C-alpha beads as a LAMMPS data file, in Angstrom:
LAMMPS data file: protein, C-alpha beads

455 atoms
454 bonds

1 atom types
1 bond types

-500.0 500.0 xlo xhi
-500.0 500.0 ylo yhi
-500.0 500.0 zlo zhi

Masses

1 110.0

Atoms # bond

1 1 1 0.066 0.073 -0.087
2 1 1 1.219 3.602 -0.773
3 1 1 1.739 5.702 1.378
4 1 1 1.228 6.029 5.504
5 1 1 -1.948 3.244 5.295
6 1 1 -3.116 4.763 8.690
7 1 1 -2.977 8.216 6.506
8 1 1 -4.622 6.292 3.805
9 1 1 -7.307 4.374 5.756
10 1 1 -8.471 7.340 7.227
11 1 1 -8.632 9.055 4.478
12 1 1 -10.755 6.757 2.053
13 1 1 -13.020 6.406 5.249
14 1 1 -14.032 9.969 5.597
15 1 1 -14.591 10.105 1.663
16 1 1 -17.243 7.402 2.318
17 1 1 -18.437 9.281 5.281
18 1 1 -19.373 11.459 2.720
19 1 1 -21.231 9.857 0.280
20 1 1 -23.376 8.123 2.109
21 1 1 -24.985 11.051 3.277
22 1 1 -25.558 12.304 0.246
23 1 1 -27.452 8.806 -0.509
24 1 1 -28.387 8.254 2.826
25 1 1 -30.167 12.219 2.552
26 1 1 -32.070 10.499 -1.142
27 1 1 -32.865 7.315 -0.541
28 1 1 -33.773 7.823 2.996
29 1 1 -36.094 11.366 2.682
30 1 1 -37.244 11.922 -1.145
31 1 1 -39.720 9.856 -1.430
32 1 1 -41.180 11.258 1.306
33 1 1 -39.898 14.650 0.473
34 1 1 -41.669 14.681 -2.442
35 1 1 -45.087 12.517 -1.549
36 1 1 -45.780 14.336 1.724
37 1 1 -44.150 18.125 1.075
38 1 1 -44.897 18.560 -2.089
39 1 1 -47.785 16.403 -2.699
40 1 1 -47.076 14.196 -5.472
41 1 1 -48.431 10.982 -5.825
42 1 1 -46.431 7.794 -3.755
43 1 1 -47.357 6.318 -7.433
44 1 1 -45.949 8.868 -9.960
45 1 1 -43.113 8.871 -7.553
46 1 1 -41.866 5.056 -7.733
47 1 1 -42.678 4.666 -11.508
48 1 1 -40.044 7.993 -11.497
49 1 1 -37.868 6.504 -9.673
50 1 1 -37.126 3.155 -11.395
51 1 1 -37.870 4.033 -14.574
52 1 1 -34.881 6.861 -13.537
53 1 1 -32.697 3.978 -11.790
54 1 1 -32.525 1.431 -14.697
55 1 1 -31.367 4.009 -17.126
56 1 1 -29.017 5.210 -14.452
57 1 1 -27.914 1.569 -14.029
58 1 1 -27.519 1.022 -17.593
59 1 1 -24.800 2.517 -18.287
60 1 1 -23.322 1.971 -15.136
61 1 1 -20.835 -0.919 -16.854
62 1 1 -20.176 2.189 -19.496
63 1 1 -18.499 3.903 -16.771
64 1 1 -16.329 0.658 -15.194
65 1 1 -15.126 0.635 -18.873
66 1 1 -15.264 4.261 -19.224
67 1 1 -12.795 4.142 -15.629
68 1 1 -10.513 1.675 -16.822
69 1 1 -9.472 3.179 -19.659
70 1 1 -8.901 6.563 -17.912
71 1 1 -5.197 7.402 -17.600
72 1 1 -4.190 10.277 -16.131
73 1 1 -1.628 11.923 -13.470
74 1 1 -3.738 11.404 -10.855
75 1 1 -5.042 7.562 -12.601
76 1 1 -7.429 6.291 -13.272
77 1 1 -9.638 6.104 -9.830
78 1 1 -8.908 10.022 -8.778
79 1 1 -10.083 11.811 -11.554
80 1 1 -14.082 10.555 -11.874
81 1 1 -13.877 10.696 -8.062
82 1 1 -13.880 14.644 -8.791
83 1 1 -15.563 15.291 -11.649
84 1 1 -18.619 13.249 -10.253
85 1 1 -18.611 14.826 -6.447
86 1 1 -18.859 18.288 -7.713
87 1 1 -21.554 17.504 -10.839
88 1 1 -23.350 15.641 -8.112
89 1 1 -23.198 17.596 -4.816
90 1 1 -24.481 20.828 -7.507
91 1 1 -27.510 18.381 -8.529
92 1 1 -28.357 16.884 -4.693
93 1 1 -28.963 21.188 -3.545
94 1 1 -31.204 21.512 -6.523
95 1 1 -33.916 18.273 -5.690
96 1 1 -34.479 19.839 -2.721
97 1 1 -34.388 23.349 -3.827
98 1 1 -37.614 22.949 -5.809
99 1 1 -38.961 26.486 -6.914
100 1 1 -42.345 26.781 -5.317
101 1 1 -44.054 27.768 -8.177
102 1 1 -43.471 24.650 -10.091
103 1 1 -46.878 22.404 -10.318
104 1 1 -48.324 20.220 -12.261
105 1 1 -46.721 18.826 -15.584
106 1 1 -44.095 21.492 -15.138
107 1 1 -43.596 19.973 -11.360
108 1 1 -43.126 16.614 -12.792
109 1 1 -40.796 17.368 -15.553
110 1 1 -38.486 19.430 -12.481
111 1 1 -38.292 16.119 -9.928
112 1 1 -38.046 13.750 -13.767
113 1 1 -35.347 15.787 -15.291
114 1 1 -32.763 16.658 -11.509
115 1 1 -33.558 12.787 -10.305
116 1 1 -32.120 11.556 -13.672
117 1 1 -29.197 13.530 -12.947
118 1 1 -28.665 13.190 -10.009
119 1 1 -27.771 9.448 -10.422
120 1 1 -25.987 9.298 -13.366
121 1 1 -23.218 11.595 -11.295
122 1 1 -23.844 9.910 -8.054
123 1 1 -22.393 7.046 -11.029
124 1 1 -19.714 9.087 -12.018
125 1 1 -17.956 9.278 -8.219
126 1 1 -19.211 5.905 -6.969
127 1 1 -17.721 3.280 -9.098
128 1 1 -14.552 4.444 -9.255
129 1 1 -14.673 5.396 -5.176
130 1 1 -15.345 1.140 -4.500
131 1 1 -13.605 0.026 -7.551
132 1 1 -10.156 1.758 -5.454
133 1 1 -9.687 -0.821 -2.806
134 1 1 -8.059 -3.752 -5.007
135 1 1 -6.006 -1.698 -6.360
136 1 1 -4.498 0.440 -3.020
137 1 1 -3.409 -3.051 -2.332
138 1 1 -2.533 -6.061 -3.182
139 1 1 -2.802 -7.622 0.773
140 1 1 -5.705 -9.679 1.183
141 1 1 -5.528 -8.614 4.614
142 1 1 -5.811 -4.391 4.065
143 1 1 -8.239 -4.665 1.478
144 1 1 -10.393 -5.803 4.271
145 1 1 -9.109 -3.297 6.819
146 1 1 -9.900 -0.917 3.999
147 1 1 -12.966 -1.888 3.542
148 1 1 -14.251 -2.619 7.290
149 1 1 -12.885 0.937 7.367
150 1 1 -14.892 2.292 4.491
151 1 1 -18.361 0.637 5.348
152 1 1 -18.106 1.786 8.433
153 1 1 -18.256 5.147 7.383
154 1 1 -20.370 4.720 5.562
155 1 1 -22.488 3.817 8.251
156 1 1 -21.776 6.613 10.008
157 1 1 -22.605 8.715 7.093
158 1 1 -25.443 7.176 5.922
159 1 1 -26.893 7.033 9.996
160 1 1 -26.397 10.968 10.344
161 1 1 -29.695 12.355 7.232
162 1 1 -31.816 9.354 9.330
163 1 1 -31.101 11.410 12.785
164 1 1 -30.442 15.015 11.479
165 1 1 -32.964 15.315 8.488
166 1 1 -36.694 15.368 10.309
167 1 1 -35.291 17.383 13.426
168 1 1 -33.158 19.785 11.842
169 1 1 -35.798 20.859 8.500
170 1 1 -37.865 22.733 10.160
171 1 1 -35.550 24.440 12.497
172 1 1 -33.255 25.743 9.515
173 1 1 -36.301 26.643 7.932
174 1 1 -37.511 28.677 10.533
175 1 1 -40.857 26.633 10.251
176 1 1 -40.567 25.808 7.760
177 1 1 -39.956 21.860 6.111
178 1 1 -39.641 22.861 2.114
179 1 1 -37.345 25.491 2.919
180 1 1 -35.399 23.448 5.324
181 1 1 -34.549 20.106 3.624
182 1 1 -33.584 22.451 0.976
183 1 1 -30.674 24.672 3.669
184 1 1 -29.389 20.953 4.895
185 1 1 -29.240 19.849 1.437
186 1 1 -26.978 22.212 0.997
187 1 1 -24.432 21.640 4.250
188 1 1 -24.480 17.829 2.847
189 1 1 -24.130 18.685 -0.320
190 1 1 -20.459 21.347 0.962
191 1 1 -19.185 18.538 3.494
192 1 1 -18.907 14.754 0.398
193 1 1 -17.087 18.015 -1.756
194 1 1 -14.836 18.069 0.927
195 1 1 -14.714 14.641 2.280
196 1 1 -13.646 13.693 -1.267
197 1 1 -10.942 15.743 -1.689
198 1 1 -9.443 14.358 1.832
199 1 1 -9.849 11.164 -0.573
200 1 1 -8.394 12.044 -2.874
201 1 1 -5.595 14.053 -1.643
202 1 1 -4.631 11.287 0.071
203 1 1 -5.500 7.796 -1.236
204 1 1 -3.774 6.345 -4.448
205 1 1 -3.223 3.484 -6.890
206 1 1 -0.839 0.911 -6.357
207 1 1 1.422 1.118 -8.671
208 1 1 2.577 -2.696 -8.662
209 1 1 -0.029 -3.462 -9.467
210 1 1 -0.841 -3.466 -13.863
211 1 1 -2.182 -5.154 -15.942
212 1 1 -2.658 -5.389 -19.563
213 1 1 -5.015 -2.849 -21.927
214 1 1 -7.863 -4.458 -23.041
215 1 1 -10.186 -3.843 -25.848
216 1 1 -14.001 -3.531 -24.636
217 1 1 -15.351 -6.854 -26.123
218 1 1 -12.544 -8.228 -24.358
219 1 1 -13.388 -6.732 -20.380
220 1 1 -17.383 -7.582 -20.808
221 1 1 -16.723 -11.076 -21.480
222 1 1 -13.798 -11.675 -18.963
223 1 1 -17.298 -10.011 -16.846
224 1 1 -19.557 -12.419 -18.025
225 1 1 -17.132 -15.434 -17.147
226 1 1 -16.346 -14.344 -13.849
227 1 1 -19.299 -16.669 -12.220
228 1 1 -18.506 -16.108 -8.409
229 1 1 -18.923 -12.808 -9.542
230 1 1 -22.637 -13.007 -10.351
231 1 1 -23.035 -15.145 -7.715
232 1 1 -22.303 -12.189 -5.444
233 1 1 -23.626 -9.935 -7.397
234 1 1 -27.173 -11.284 -7.552
235 1 1 -26.574 -11.721 -3.653
236 1 1 -26.658 -8.292 -3.682
237 1 1 -29.597 -6.934 -5.691
238 1 1 -31.623 -9.894 -3.304
239 1 1 -29.941 -8.516 0.174
240 1 1 -30.317 -4.448 -1.366
241 1 1 -33.372 -4.867 -3.006
242 1 1 -34.932 -6.360 1.245
243 1 1 -32.788 -3.182 2.743
244 1 1 -34.281 -0.208 0.530
245 1 1 -38.283 -1.423 0.640
246 1 1 -37.852 -1.245 4.315
247 1 1 -35.641 1.966 4.292
248 1 1 -38.615 3.339 1.820
249 1 1 -40.888 2.976 4.461
250 1 1 -40.005 3.274 7.863
251 1 1 -40.774 7.171 8.067
252 1 1 -44.454 6.001 7.079
253 1 1 -44.191 3.351 9.713
254 1 1 -43.112 5.489 12.580
255 1 1 -45.353 8.557 11.941
256 1 1 -48.421 6.297 10.906
257 1 1 -48.333 3.017 12.750
258 1 1 -46.288 4.247 16.054
259 1 1 -47.531 7.942 15.914
260 1 1 -44.664 9.845 16.559
261 1 1 -42.504 10.603 13.002
262 1 1 -39.469 12.018 16.134
263 1 1 -39.181 8.625 16.655
264 1 1 -37.588 7.948 13.568
265 1 1 -34.637 9.080 14.338
266 1 1 -33.875 7.757 17.724
267 1 1 -34.020 5.161 15.669
268 1 1 -32.463 4.737 12.837
269 1 1 -29.546 6.570 15.348
270 1 1 -29.422 3.666 17.699
271 1 1 -30.083 0.856 14.371
272 1 1 -26.771 3.543 12.446
273 1 1 -24.732 2.897 15.573
274 1 1 -25.152 -0.609 15.974
275 1 1 -24.254 -0.979 12.012
276 1 1 -20.864 0.876 12.920
277 1 1 -19.925 -0.945 15.865
278 1 1 -20.515 -4.778 14.020
279 1 1 -18.624 -3.575 10.464
280 1 1 -15.652 -2.677 13.248
281 1 1 -16.104 -6.429 15.205
282 1 1 -15.852 -7.775 11.822
283 1 1 -11.953 -9.256 12.274
284 1 1 -12.480 -10.315 15.520
285 1 1 -14.937 -12.524 14.308
286 1 1 -12.657 -13.474 11.012
287 1 1 -11.146 -14.856 13.457
288 1 1 -13.059 -17.221 14.790
289 1 1 -15.016 -17.749 11.729
290 1 1 -14.890 -17.656 7.568
291 1 1 -16.697 -14.551 5.851
292 1 1 -19.335 -17.076 4.504
293 1 1 -20.420 -18.200 7.869
294 1 1 -20.347 -14.579 8.964
295 1 1 -22.679 -14.008 6.591
296 1 1 -25.156 -16.679 7.517
297 1 1 -25.846 -15.972 11.071
298 1 1 -25.383 -11.437 9.739
299 1 1 -28.237 -12.500 7.542
300 1 1 -30.497 -15.067 10.404
301 1 1 -29.943 -11.660 13.468
302 1 1 -31.443 -9.660 11.005
303 1 1 -34.026 -12.231 10.160
304 1 1 -34.367 -12.041 14.113
305 1 1 -34.550 -8.101 14.265
306 1 1 -37.303 -8.118 11.919
307 1 1 -39.746 -10.636 13.275
308 1 1 -39.214 -8.056 16.264
309 1 1 -40.565 -5.603 14.472
310 1 1 -43.454 -7.035 12.820
311 1 1 -44.827 -8.744 16.739
312 1 1 -43.913 -5.247 18.310
313 1 1 -45.804 -3.619 15.688
314 1 1 -48.970 -5.973 15.748
315 1 1 -49.735 -6.110 19.565
316 1 1 -48.755 -1.849 19.000
317 1 1 -46.362 -1.660 21.214
318 1 1 -44.766 1.593 20.761
319 1 1 -42.115 1.229 23.835
320 1 1 -38.885 2.950 22.469
321 1 1 -36.374 0.736 23.888
322 1 1 -37.829 -2.033 22.529
323 1 1 -37.813 -0.501 19.495
324 1 1 -33.949 0.314 19.489
325 1 1 -33.233 -2.944 20.673
326 1 1 -34.945 -3.942 17.382
327 1 1 -32.858 -1.395 15.707
328 1 1 -29.604 -2.764 17.306
329 1 1 -30.041 -6.019 16.314
330 1 1 -31.594 -5.558 12.352
331 1 1 -28.905 -2.976 11.615
332 1 1 -26.315 -5.183 13.409
333 1 1 -27.403 -8.070 10.439
334 1 1 -26.840 -5.505 7.709
335 1 1 -23.586 -4.274 8.759
336 1 1 -21.899 -7.186 8.935
337 1 1 -23.567 -8.524 5.562
338 1 1 -22.649 -5.357 3.953
339 1 1 -18.871 -5.384 4.445
340 1 1 -18.569 -8.314 3.576
341 1 1 -20.358 -8.040 -0.150
342 1 1 -17.659 -5.571 -0.292
343 1 1 -14.657 -7.829 0.819
344 1 1 -16.888 -11.034 -1.591
345 1 1 -16.961 -8.920 -4.916
346 1 1 -13.098 -7.763 -3.918
347 1 1 -11.842 -11.514 -3.933
348 1 1 -14.145 -12.683 -6.742
349 1 1 -11.409 -9.784 -8.793
350 1 1 -8.322 -11.887 -8.245
351 1 1 -10.702 -14.738 -8.855
352 1 1 -11.546 -13.175 -12.274
353 1 1 -7.943 -11.976 -13.054
354 1 1 -6.691 -16.348 -12.257
355 1 1 -9.371 -17.282 -13.870
356 1 1 -10.179 -15.262 -17.102
357 1 1 -6.402 -13.715 -17.172
358 1 1 -8.073 -9.877 -16.846
359 1 1 -7.750 -8.129 -13.721
360 1 1 -11.155 -6.117 -14.336
361 1 1 -11.474 -3.477 -10.909
362 1 1 -13.258 -1.125 -12.459
363 1 1 -16.204 -3.033 -14.620
364 1 1 -16.550 -5.855 -11.634
365 1 1 -17.269 -2.868 -9.095
366 1 1 -20.148 -1.947 -11.905
367 1 1 -22.065 -4.916 -12.154
368 1 1 -22.321 -4.304 -8.453
369 1 1 -24.023 -1.085 -8.581
370 1 1 -25.863 -1.508 -11.428
371 1 1 -27.785 -4.568 -9.237
372 1 1 -27.674 -2.900 -6.430
373 1 1 -30.089 -0.243 -8.873
374 1 1 -31.874 -2.503 -10.052
375 1 1 -32.705 -3.442 -6.571
376 1 1 -33.449 -0.121 -5.230
377 1 1 -35.820 0.246 -9.093
378 1 1 -37.600 -2.609 -7.879
379 1 1 -38.200 -1.796 -4.387
380 1 1 -38.655 2.060 -4.676
381 1 1 -41.250 0.996 -7.232
382 1 1 -42.538 -1.116 -4.769
383 1 1 -43.011 1.122 -1.947
384 1 1 -44.473 3.683 -3.979
385 1 1 -46.819 1.574 -5.257
386 1 1 -47.726 0.614 -2.956
387 1 1 -48.666 3.848 -0.866
388 1 1 -51.346 4.021 -3.052
389 1 1 -52.487 0.221 -2.637
390 1 1 -53.228 0.309 0.959
391 1 1 -54.602 3.629 1.062
392 1 1 -52.965 5.789 3.346
393 1 1 -53.896 9.322 3.724
394 1 1 -50.920 11.986 4.577
395 1 1 -53.444 14.485 5.598
396 1 1 -55.717 12.084 8.278
397 1 1 -53.820 11.582 11.708
398 1 1 -54.728 7.964 11.537
399 1 1 -54.713 5.589 9.405
400 1 1 -57.376 2.423 9.311
401 1 1 -56.334 -1.796 10.302
402 1 1 -56.074 -2.063 7.663
403 1 1 -53.984 0.214 5.933
404 1 1 -51.579 0.237 8.676
405 1 1 -51.364 -4.578 8.465
406 1 1 -50.631 -3.683 4.482
407 1 1 -47.465 -1.336 5.322
408 1 1 -46.340 -3.914 8.037
409 1 1 -46.402 -6.443 4.833
410 1 1 -44.849 -4.571 2.583
411 1 1 -41.714 -2.767 5.266
412 1 1 -41.339 -5.990 6.848
413 1 1 -42.263 -9.607 4.905
414 1 1 -41.626 -8.998 1.780
415 1 1 -37.557 -8.294 3.039
416 1 1 -37.881 -11.526 4.804
417 1 1 -38.514 -13.587 2.551
418 1 1 -36.255 -11.989 0.771
419 1 1 -33.526 -11.424 3.023
420 1 1 -33.965 -15.844 3.179
421 1 1 -33.678 -16.452 -0.578
422 1 1 -30.412 -14.399 -1.145
423 1 1 -28.375 -16.230 1.665
424 1 1 -29.646 -20.048 0.338
425 1 1 -28.802 -18.956 -3.444
426 1 1 -25.433 -18.319 -1.876
427 1 1 -24.462 -19.873 0.720
428 1 1 -24.680 -23.277 -2.547
429 1 1 -23.211 -21.186 -4.794
430 1 1 -20.616 -18.812 -3.481
431 1 1 -16.805 -21.652 -3.738
432 1 1 -14.130 -19.383 -2.688
433 1 1 -13.451 -20.546 0.766
434 1 1 -10.126 -19.268 3.146
435 1 1 -7.931 -22.066 1.351
436 1 1 -9.337 -21.280 -2.781
437 1 1 -8.460 -17.688 -2.128
438 1 1 -4.746 -18.424 -0.123
439 1 1 -4.265 -20.751 -4.070
440 1 1 -5.096 -17.764 -6.158
441 1 1 -2.920 -15.815 -4.523
442 1 1 -0.268 -17.767 -4.323
443 1 1 -0.532 -18.254 -8.177
444 1 1 -1.374 -15.019 -8.765
445 1 1 1.549 -13.988 -7.144
446 1 1 3.535 -16.474 -9.802
447 1 1 2.186 -15.329 -12.382
448 1 1 2.845 -11.552 -11.384
449 1 1 7.049 -12.496 -10.920
450 1 1 7.620 -14.461 -13.676
451 1 1 6.213 -11.501 -16.196
452 1 1 8.191 -8.884 -14.023
453 1 1 11.224 -11.140 -14.658
454 1 1 10.506 -11.663 -18.998
455 1 1 10.929 -7.304 -18.961

Bonds

1 1 1 2
2 1 2 3
3 1 3 4
4 1 4 5
5 1 5 6
6 1 6 7
7 1 7 8
8 1 8 9
9 1 9 10
10 1 10 11
11 1 11 12
12 1 12 13
13 1 13 14
14 1 14 15
15 1 15 16
16 1 16 17
17 1 17 18
18 1 18 19
19 1 19 20
20 1 20 21
21 1 21 22
22 1 22 23
23 1 23 24
24 1 24 25
25 1 25 26
26 1 26 27
27 1 27 28
28 1 28 29
29 1 29 30
30 1 30 31
31 1 31 32
32 1 32 33
33 1 33 34
34 1 34 35
35 1 35 36
36 1 36 37
37 1 37 38
38 1 38 39
39 1 39 40
40 1 40 41
41 1 41 42
42 1 42 43
43 1 43 44
44 1 44 45
45 1 45 46
46 1 46 47
47 1 47 48
48 1 48 49
49 1 49 50
50 1 50 51
51 1 51 52
52 1 52 53
53 1 53 54
54 1 54 55
55 1 55 56
56 1 56 57
57 1 57 58
58 1 58 59
59 1 59 60
60 1 60 61
61 1 61 62
62 1 62 63
63 1 63 64
64 1 64 65
65 1 65 66
66 1 66 67
67 1 67 68
68 1 68 69
69 1 69 70
70 1 70 71
71 1 71 72
72 1 72 73
73 1 73 74
74 1 74 75
75 1 75 76
76 1 76 77
77 1 77 78
78 1 78 79
79 1 79 80
80 1 80 81
81 1 81 82
82 1 82 83
83 1 83 84
84 1 84 85
85 1 85 86
86 1 86 87
87 1 87 88
88 1 88 89
89 1 89 90
90 1 90 91
91 1 91 92
92 1 92 93
93 1 93 94
94 1 94 95
95 1 95 96
96 1 96 97
97 1 97 98
98 1 98 99
99 1 99 100
100 1 100 101
101 1 101 102
102 1 102 103
103 1 103 104
104 1 104 105
105 1 105 106
106 1 106 107
107 1 107 108
108 1 108 109
109 1 109 110
110 1 110 111
111 1 111 112
112 1 112 113
113 1 113 114
114 1 114 115
115 1 115 116
116 1 116 117
117 1 117 118
118 1 118 119
119 1 119 120
120 1 120 121
121 1 121 122
122 1 122 123
123 1 123 124
124 1 124 125
125 1 125 126
126 1 126 127
127 1 127 128
128 1 128 129
129 1 129 130
130 1 130 131
131 1 131 132
132 1 132 133
133 1 133 134
134 1 134 135
135 1 135 136
136 1 136 137
137 1 137 138
138 1 138 139
139 1 139 140
140 1 140 141
141 1 141 142
142 1 142 143
143 1 143 144
144 1 144 145
145 1 145 146
146 1 146 147
147 1 147 148
148 1 148 149
149 1 149 150
150 1 150 151
151 1 151 152
152 1 152 153
153 1 153 154
154 1 154 155
155 1 155 156
156 1 156 157
157 1 157 158
158 1 158 159
159 1 159 160
160 1 160 161
161 1 161 162
162 1 162 163
163 1 163 164
164 1 164 165
165 1 165 166
166 1 166 167
167 1 167 168
168 1 168 169
169 1 169 170
170 1 170 171
171 1 171 172
172 1 172 173
173 1 173 174
174 1 174 175
175 1 175 176
176 1 176 177
177 1 177 178
178 1 178 179
179 1 179 180
180 1 180 181
181 1 181 182
182 1 182 183
183 1 183 184
184 1 184 185
185 1 185 186
186 1 186 187
187 1 187 188
188 1 188 189
189 1 189 190
190 1 190 191
191 1 191 192
192 1 192 193
193 1 193 194
194 1 194 195
195 1 195 196
196 1 196 197
197 1 197 198
198 1 198 199
199 1 199 200
200 1 200 201
201 1 201 202
202 1 202 203
203 1 203 204
204 1 204 205
205 1 205 206
206 1 206 207
207 1 207 208
208 1 208 209
209 1 209 210
210 1 210 211
211 1 211 212
212 1 212 213
213 1 213 214
214 1 214 215
215 1 215 216
216 1 216 217
217 1 217 218
218 1 218 219
219 1 219 220
220 1 220 221
221 1 221 222
222 1 222 223
223 1 223 224
224 1 224 225
225 1 225 226
226 1 226 227
227 1 227 228
228 1 228 229
229 1 229 230
230 1 230 231
231 1 231 232
232 1 232 233
233 1 233 234
234 1 234 235
235 1 235 236
236 1 236 237
237 1 237 238
238 1 238 239
239 1 239 240
240 1 240 241
241 1 241 242
242 1 242 243
243 1 243 244
244 1 244 245
245 1 245 246
246 1 246 247
247 1 247 248
248 1 248 249
249 1 249 250
250 1 250 251
251 1 251 252
252 1 252 253
253 1 253 254
254 1 254 255
255 1 255 256
256 1 256 257
257 1 257 258
258 1 258 259
259 1 259 260
260 1 260 261
261 1 261 262
262 1 262 263
263 1 263 264
264 1 264 265
265 1 265 266
266 1 266 267
267 1 267 268
268 1 268 269
269 1 269 270
270 1 270 271
271 1 271 272
272 1 272 273
273 1 273 274
274 1 274 275
275 1 275 276
276 1 276 277
277 1 277 278
278 1 278 279
279 1 279 280
280 1 280 281
281 1 281 282
282 1 282 283
283 1 283 284
284 1 284 285
285 1 285 286
286 1 286 287
287 1 287 288
288 1 288 289
289 1 289 290
290 1 290 291
291 1 291 292
292 1 292 293
293 1 293 294
294 1 294 295
295 1 295 296
296 1 296 297
297 1 297 298
298 1 298 299
299 1 299 300
300 1 300 301
301 1 301 302
302 1 302 303
303 1 303 304
304 1 304 305
305 1 305 306
306 1 306 307
307 1 307 308
308 1 308 309
309 1 309 310
310 1 310 311
311 1 311 312
312 1 312 313
313 1 313 314
314 1 314 315
315 1 315 316
316 1 316 317
317 1 317 318
318 1 318 319
319 1 319 320
320 1 320 321
321 1 321 322
322 1 322 323
323 1 323 324
324 1 324 325
325 1 325 326
326 1 326 327
327 1 327 328
328 1 328 329
329 1 329 330
330 1 330 331
331 1 331 332
332 1 332 333
333 1 333 334
334 1 334 335
335 1 335 336
336 1 336 337
337 1 337 338
338 1 338 339
339 1 339 340
340 1 340 341
341 1 341 342
342 1 342 343
343 1 343 344
344 1 344 345
345 1 345 346
346 1 346 347
347 1 347 348
348 1 348 349
349 1 349 350
350 1 350 351
351 1 351 352
352 1 352 353
353 1 353 354
354 1 354 355
355 1 355 356
356 1 356 357
357 1 357 358
358 1 358 359
359 1 359 360
360 1 360 361
361 1 361 362
362 1 362 363
363 1 363 364
364 1 364 365
365 1 365 366
366 1 366 367
367 1 367 368
368 1 368 369
369 1 369 370
370 1 370 371
371 1 371 372
372 1 372 373
373 1 373 374
374 1 374 375
375 1 375 376
376 1 376 377
377 1 377 378
378 1 378 379
379 1 379 380
380 1 380 381
381 1 381 382
382 1 382 383
383 1 383 384
384 1 384 385
385 1 385 386
386 1 386 387
387 1 387 388
388 1 388 389
389 1 389 390
390 1 390 391
391 1 391 392
392 1 392 393
393 1 393 394
394 1 394 395
395 1 395 396
396 1 396 397
397 1 397 398
398 1 398 399
399 1 399 400
400 1 400 401
401 1 401 402
402 1 402 403
403 1 403 404
404 1 404 405
405 1 405 406
406 1 406 407
407 1 407 408
408 1 408 409
409 1 409 410
410 1 410 411
411 1 411 412
412 1 412 413
413 1 413 414
414 1 414 415
415 1 415 416
416 1 416 417
417 1 417 418
418 1 418 419
419 1 419 420
420 1 420 421
421 1 421 422
422 1 422 423
423 1 423 424
424 1 424 425
425 1 425 426
426 1 426 427
427 1 427 428
428 1 428 429
429 1 429 430
430 1 430 431
431 1 431 432
432 1 432 433
433 1 433 434
434 1 434 435
435 1 435 436
436 1 436 437
437 1 437 438
438 1 438 439
439 1 439 440
440 1 440 441
441 1 441 442
442 1 442 443
443 1 443 444
444 1 444 445
445 1 445 446
446 1 446 447
447 1 447 448
448 1 448 449
449 1 449 450
450 1 450 451
451 1 451 452
452 1 452 453
453 1 453 454
454 1 454 455
């Protein structure tokens, strides 16, 4: 690893805090902002979000190829980190700064164009960010540590808007929640830029990790033949679809079922803290168990938390302590699973090089963002259409029993089914255990040494 190891790790983590604050604000609150504050149909928003994310996802592999082909003094990753971050920060502000004079078709066109631009510019930054992990160091242990730090920092960044948005928006806007969202988005955008600048300055590629230049056709051929990468991303799409569906509806759950939307911030803060601690515990857990076993335990843990939250809702129990216990259980499971999937994907880069003689970090990681966005697209469609199907009345203080039952089914039961399917598929198909990874690493080292000797 180039440079001071601790400085590199901390700088990479700071970037994760900034970028996931942005992601949290958009994925966690934009549906609520457009639907509840601006009064736009939830079904329209769901269809818009799905269409925009599918369009954006289709562009992800091409962005991965663009990054792979980039050659500058800053390397291939950092230029796109800067370009993507600056453009996304500007778009983020205007996503939440909807002019008050806009109505009807003009309003729908505005939010459609801005949301599409947000997804495209976020991809420009997100793919090179995560693709850097295998290129920073050759050491599997260092990669694991970087992944843990980055995911932990990302979890911290994600938790900040969850904890603060609903509380700060009315204050920042002097009672005007709409204006408050605009100001809060501006603050997040500014911090986002500063955080990524720190990453760009201090995190560099390991120049010893070299690969031959390949044509676009060869890149996609290598990707499609990386069966282990495909297994990981299929798992990611089902896992993330379950998570995103819960996140999209959590505000509505606390506002209409629990009856106190202010508790959502506390629930999210406690859950976020548990998620970070669970990510940080991975190195200790790895001393006793392999990653695959830890993932299975993480999913089972998350399922237990979901079941507890469903029971609390069914019995109309709104005790804050019990809700926070459920949050701790759920987010502990999600925290471990999230960082593990990143580690698994990084390992498939080595596997792809070992099997196909082509090391395409950005293409493999663009596949991750591709399927995650597809998962997000379908989850937000289900959430948007579901809100209208269960006839949730945003103007009413209380909802019917049928509406509240439907909300719990969409938010909790469907994700539970998704988690069960994802872990069943992964445990049966993924074969890169510790022994095989050591073999791959050793053979790649021998191959690289021979290539250097020939030169």
